[in-house]
VMD Tcl script that draws the C-alpha trace (Angstrom):
set ca {
  {117.30 77.74 87.95}
  {113.67 78.13 85.80}
  {111.38 81.22 87.30}
  {108.29 80.23 89.23}
  {105.83 82.69 90.77}
  {105.87 80.56 94.12}
  {109.60 80.25 93.93}
  {110.21 83.89 93.84}
  {107.74 84.27 96.69}
  {109.74 82.01 98.33}
  {112.64 83.65 97.91}
  {111.62 86.66 98.79}
  {110.16 85.80 101.79}
  {113.65 84.47 103.38}
  {115.39 87.68 102.13}
  {112.52 90.11 103.40}
  {114.68 93.17 105.02}
  {112.09 95.35 105.07}
  {111.81 97.59 108.05}
  {113.39 94.31 109.88}
  {117.14 94.53 111.61}
  {118.39 91.56 112.15}
  {121.59 90.76 113.82}
  {124.84 89.83 111.45}
  {124.81 86.30 112.85}
  {121.08 85.81 112.11}
  {121.53 87.47 108.66}
  {124.57 85.05 107.90}
  {122.36 82.08 108.89}
  {119.27 83.18 106.60}
  {121.71 83.34 103.73}
  {122.93 80.26 104.26}
  {119.62 78.76 104.58}
  {118.61 79.65 101.51}
  {121.57 78.40 99.51}
  {120.00 74.87 100.82}
  {116.59 76.01 99.76}
  {117.74 76.38 96.45}
  {119.05 73.33 96.02}
  {115.67 71.56 97.76}
  {113.66 73.89 95.44}
  {115.33 72.75 92.32}
  {114.39 69.23 92.82}
  {111.12 69.80 93.92}
  {110.55 72.71 90.92}
  {107.84 70.33 89.30}
  {105.46 71.13 92.57}
  {106.39 74.49 92.14}
  {105.37 75.18 88.77}
  {102.15 73.04 88.96}
  {101.06 76.06 91.15}
  {102.28 78.75 88.99}
  {98.63 79.31 87.61}
  {96.91 79.63 91.18}
  {99.79 82.37 92.70}
  {99.78 84.27 89.12}
  {95.98 84.87 89.51}
  {95.61 85.45 93.22}
  {93.60 89.12 93.82}
  {95.48 91.99 95.35}
  {93.95 92.32 98.49}
  {95.82 93.40 101.65}
  {94.22 92.37 104.63}
  {94.48 92.55 108.60}
  {94.62 89.99 110.64}
  {92.90 89.31 114.03}
  {92.52 86.08 116.36}
  {88.85 85.18 117.36}
  {88.38 82.62 119.32}
  {91.46 80.43 118.39}
  {90.65 81.39 114.30}
  {93.16 83.66 112.67}
  {91.04 85.82 110.70}
  {91.94 87.35 107.31}
  {90.06 90.39 106.87}
  {89.44 93.62 105.23}
  {85.70 95.26 105.61}
  {85.75 97.46 102.50}
  {86.13 94.27 100.56}
  {82.62 93.01 101.46}
  {80.77 94.31 98.41}
  {82.74 92.49 96.40}
  {82.59 89.16 98.19}
  {80.09 87.41 95.92}
  {83.14 87.64 93.27}
  {85.70 86.96 94.53}
  {84.74 84.25 97.48}
  {84.62 81.70 94.53}
  {88.18 82.12 93.56}
  {89.91 82.09 96.71}
  {88.18 78.90 97.65}
  {88.70 77.07 94.41}
  {92.76 78.29 95.83}
  {92.00 76.99 99.10}
  {90.86 73.32 97.80}
  {93.44 73.06 95.33}
  {95.93 73.60 98.39}
  {94.53 70.34 100.39}
  {95.14 68.80 102.86}
  {95.19 71.72 105.35}
  {96.65 69.93 108.70}
  {97.15 73.18 111.17}
  {94.78 76.04 111.75}
  {92.06 77.13 111.97}
  {91.96 80.40 109.61}
  {89.29 82.52 107.80}
  {90.36 83.86 104.71}
  {87.89 87.14 104.16}
  {84.53 84.93 105.59}
  {85.77 81.47 104.20}
  {86.85 79.36 107.12}
  {89.23 76.69 106.53}
  {88.37 74.19 108.70}
  {91.41 72.20 109.25}
  {92.17 68.55 110.82}
  {93.76 70.25 113.96}
  {92.36 73.11 115.99}
  {95.60 74.19 117.15}
  {94.27 76.30 119.40}
  {93.75 73.92 122.13}
  {97.43 73.31 122.14}
  {98.27 77.29 121.84}
  {95.74 77.33 125.28}
  {97.54 74.91 126.87}
  {100.64 76.49 126.84}
  {100.61 80.79 126.24}
  {99.42 81.03 130.35}
  {102.25 79.04 131.71}
  {105.69 79.81 129.68}
  {107.47 83.09 130.07}
  {106.54 85.65 128.10}
  {107.20 85.89 124.05}
  {107.42 89.62 123.61}
  {109.81 91.05 121.72}
  {111.47 87.18 121.18}
  {112.93 85.65 118.16}
  {111.53 82.39 118.13}
  {112.20 79.43 115.86}
  {109.15 76.90 115.44}
  {110.79 73.93 114.07}
  {108.45 71.69 112.19}
  {105.46 74.80 112.06}
  {103.68 73.22 109.14}
  {101.61 75.97 107.63}
  {102.50 79.11 109.99}
  {99.47 78.66 112.20}
  {101.38 79.08 115.51}
  {104.05 81.49 113.91}
  {100.59 84.08 113.49}
  {99.95 83.32 117.15}
  {102.86 83.70 118.40}
  {103.57 87.25 116.38}
  {99.82 88.57 117.75}
  {101.21 87.84 120.98}
  {104.00 90.30 120.59}
  {106.64 87.78 119.43}
  {109.09 89.86 117.66}
  {110.73 87.45 114.67}
  {109.41 83.94 114.18}
  {111.26 81.74 112.01}
  {109.10 78.67 110.50}
  {111.29 75.78 109.76}
  {109.39 72.91 107.80}
  {110.56 70.89 104.57}
  {107.04 69.72 103.79}
  {105.93 71.48 100.01}
  {102.44 71.79 100.90}
  {102.55 73.92 104.30}
  {105.18 75.78 102.53}
  {102.55 76.63 99.34}
  {99.54 77.14 102.15}
  {101.81 79.62 104.11}
  {102.79 81.46 101.03}
  {99.32 81.83 100.06}
  {97.74 83.27 102.83}
  {100.77 85.51 103.10}
  {100.29 86.62 99.94}
  {96.91 88.63 101.76}
  {99.19 89.68 105.00}
  {102.80 89.67 104.09}
  {104.65 90.16 107.51}
  {108.50 90.51 107.29}
  {109.05 88.93 110.89}
  {107.85 86.04 109.79}
  {110.31 83.87 107.76}
  {109.78 80.18 106.43}
  {112.72 78.18 105.57}
  {111.70 75.28 103.60}
  {114.47 72.89 105.26}
  {114.32 70.37 107.98}
  {115.96 70.76 111.08}
  {118.75 68.27 110.28}
  {119.02 69.57 106.67}
  {119.70 73.18 108.09}
  {123.22 74.64 108.19}
  {124.25 75.25 111.77}
  {124.25 79.07 112.59}
  {124.90 79.65 116.77}
  {122.59 80.49 119.43}
  {120.35 83.07 117.57}
  {116.88 82.32 119.27}
  {115.22 83.23 122.26}
  {112.87 80.57 122.32}
  {112.41 77.18 120.19}
  {109.07 76.05 119.62}
  {109.10 72.04 118.71}
  {104.77 71.14 118.40}
  {105.06 67.39 117.61}
  {108.24 66.89 115.88}
  {109.92 64.58 118.35}
  {108.48 61.05 117.47}
  {108.62 61.45 114.05}
  {112.63 61.36 114.30}
  {114.39 58.60 114.20}
  {117.21 59.79 116.85}
  {114.68 61.90 118.66}
  {117.90 62.37 121.30}
  {119.61 64.01 118.49}
  {116.94 65.55 117.42}
  {116.38 67.37 120.47}
  {120.23 68.72 120.59}
  {120.52 70.11 117.11}
  {117.25 72.34 118.13}
  {119.13 73.25 121.71}
  {121.86 74.20 119.64}
  {120.24 77.29 117.90}
  {118.64 78.40 121.78}
  {120.24 81.16 123.00}
  {121.97 80.72 126.91}
  {119.02 81.11 129.33}
  {116.52 80.79 126.57}
  {113.32 78.65 126.98}
  {112.44 75.50 124.94}
  {108.77 74.94 124.58}
  {108.43 70.89 123.38}
  {105.08 69.25 122.81}
  {104.76 65.61 122.13}
  {103.31 62.30 122.35}
  {104.27 60.55 125.33}
  {104.06 56.74 126.61}
  {102.52 56.50 130.12}
  {104.72 54.66 132.17}
  {106.39 55.74 135.34}
  {109.98 54.11 133.90}
  {112.40 55.98 131.83}
  {111.54 54.54 128.57}
  {110.50 54.89 125.26}
  {107.90 53.05 123.62}
  {108.68 52.13 120.15}
  {105.55 50.79 117.81}
  {105.94 47.92 115.42}
  {105.22 49.27 112.22}
  {102.40 51.92 112.78}
  {100.87 53.89 115.49}
  {97.47 54.68 114.93}
  {97.61 54.11 111.32}
  {100.73 56.55 112.01}
  {103.61 55.06 109.47}
  {106.25 57.64 110.73}
  {106.04 57.67 114.61}
  {109.27 55.99 115.39}
  {109.67 56.19 119.42}
  {107.19 57.53 121.84}
  {109.06 58.59 124.96}
  {108.14 58.36 128.79}
  {107.74 61.96 130.90}
  {110.76 60.70 132.51}
  {112.65 60.03 129.36}
  {112.32 63.68 128.42}
  {113.10 65.01 131.34}
  {116.12 63.12 131.57}
  {116.74 63.92 127.36}
  {116.61 67.83 128.76}
  {118.56 67.38 131.57}
  {121.24 66.02 130.10}
  {121.26 68.23 127.37}
  {121.94 71.26 129.86}
  {118.19 72.15 130.95}
  {116.86 73.02 133.74}
  {113.65 74.41 135.44}
  {111.79 71.74 133.34}
  {107.99 71.99 133.86}
  {105.52 69.65 132.68}
  {102.72 72.19 131.98}
  {99.84 70.09 130.26}
  {98.90 66.19 129.64}
  {96.14 65.38 127.44}
  {94.47 62.61 125.69}
  {94.10 63.71 121.92}
  {90.14 64.02 121.25}
  {88.41 64.38 117.79}
  {87.14 67.77 118.95}
  {90.96 68.65 118.36}
  {91.96 66.37 115.57}
  {89.43 64.89 113.11}
  {88.57 64.80 109.14}
  {87.09 67.72 107.65}
  {86.67 69.27 104.45}
  {89.81 70.61 103.81}
  {91.46 67.56 104.79}
  {89.29 64.58 103.95}
  {91.66 61.95 104.40}
  {92.10 59.66 107.18}
  {92.47 61.46 110.74}
  {92.85 60.59 114.57}
  {88.94 58.38 114.67}
  {90.25 56.45 111.80}
  {93.13 55.50 113.61}
  {91.57 54.19 117.21}
  {90.32 50.84 117.90}
  {86.63 50.17 117.17}
  {85.38 49.23 120.13}
  {88.02 50.52 123.19}
  {88.72 54.06 122.09}
  {91.82 54.16 124.98}
  {93.31 51.85 122.31}
  {94.47 52.25 118.92}
  {93.63 50.41 115.84}
  {97.15 48.37 116.78}
  {95.84 47.84 120.12}
  {98.33 50.23 121.72}
  {97.54 53.12 124.15}
  {95.74 55.93 122.20}
  {97.83 59.15 121.81}
  {98.67 61.04 124.57}
  {100.36 64.57 124.39}
  {102.35 66.38 127.10}
  {103.89 70.12 126.91}
  {107.38 70.98 128.50}
  {108.98 73.95 129.23}
  {112.20 73.86 129.95}
  {115.16 76.67 130.48}
  {118.68 76.51 128.72}
  {121.46 77.22 131.81}
  {123.90 75.17 130.79}
  {125.85 74.63 126.98}
}
mol new
graphics top color blue
foreach p $ca { graphics top sphere $p radius 0.5 }
foreach p [lrange $ca 0 end-1] q [lrange $ca 1 end] { graphics top cylinder $p $q radius 0.2 }
display resetview
């Protein structure tokens, strides 16, 4: 495989053993994931090489991470005297990595205003789920790792990000360059493409992947295969407002999104979870998605929620479907 700075960062992150003790099963799974990831990287190597200059010229600055009103801050007070010199370079790098979907972040004083303000979702769930202190967590469809940093700040022991997207991976590696946390690993493959590894995680987070799957029940089943007995699933998804146990299937697009295949009712989600061996199933949040939470920004200058809503009736999508409603469930796996 041809060498690339970004490829080396990906491999190093997946094989980062510094001061981290992992059980043998988890180490074996990481090794299997690396084999799969290397195959995907080889097929996508032109994208990696395209960002070689960006990653080869990043300034060497070690930051502290702090969370302030939902913003993940990468900061170093002693850098203030060099701010005028470094900020334009960093902002140029940030702009090369658009679109920034998940966040928000602030990098040495530079705000990264992302499409999603993910602090909304975090605030809905963090006080309503069992503690994550010391847990090993799998974040499926992690995006660039926003929730992983929030989980670590809340005391998680290890967070594994699973996402096949190239731009989320590049954004994660860019931010990690300034504050490398060996307890956050990014595996650039999908859930369906990941090797089977047994019940490795105390908690699994699925923050908006279910409706993107053409086989949502199988998607849930595959995710659950990684969860330890008596572990917890935190599931956030679009829902269809119906009292029936049913799925809503958009004809082509939903709010201009072409990759929304099925939107389940609350009853359908609970039924699936029960069949997969979950109990103590709680619906902890039901919220209408608004433009405070999801919108076009400088760092995500493409279509967003407002473009997918009806012009005169904001309770409808542009396709005349009910507008997006999201729910969060937490459930405990008590039966294999």
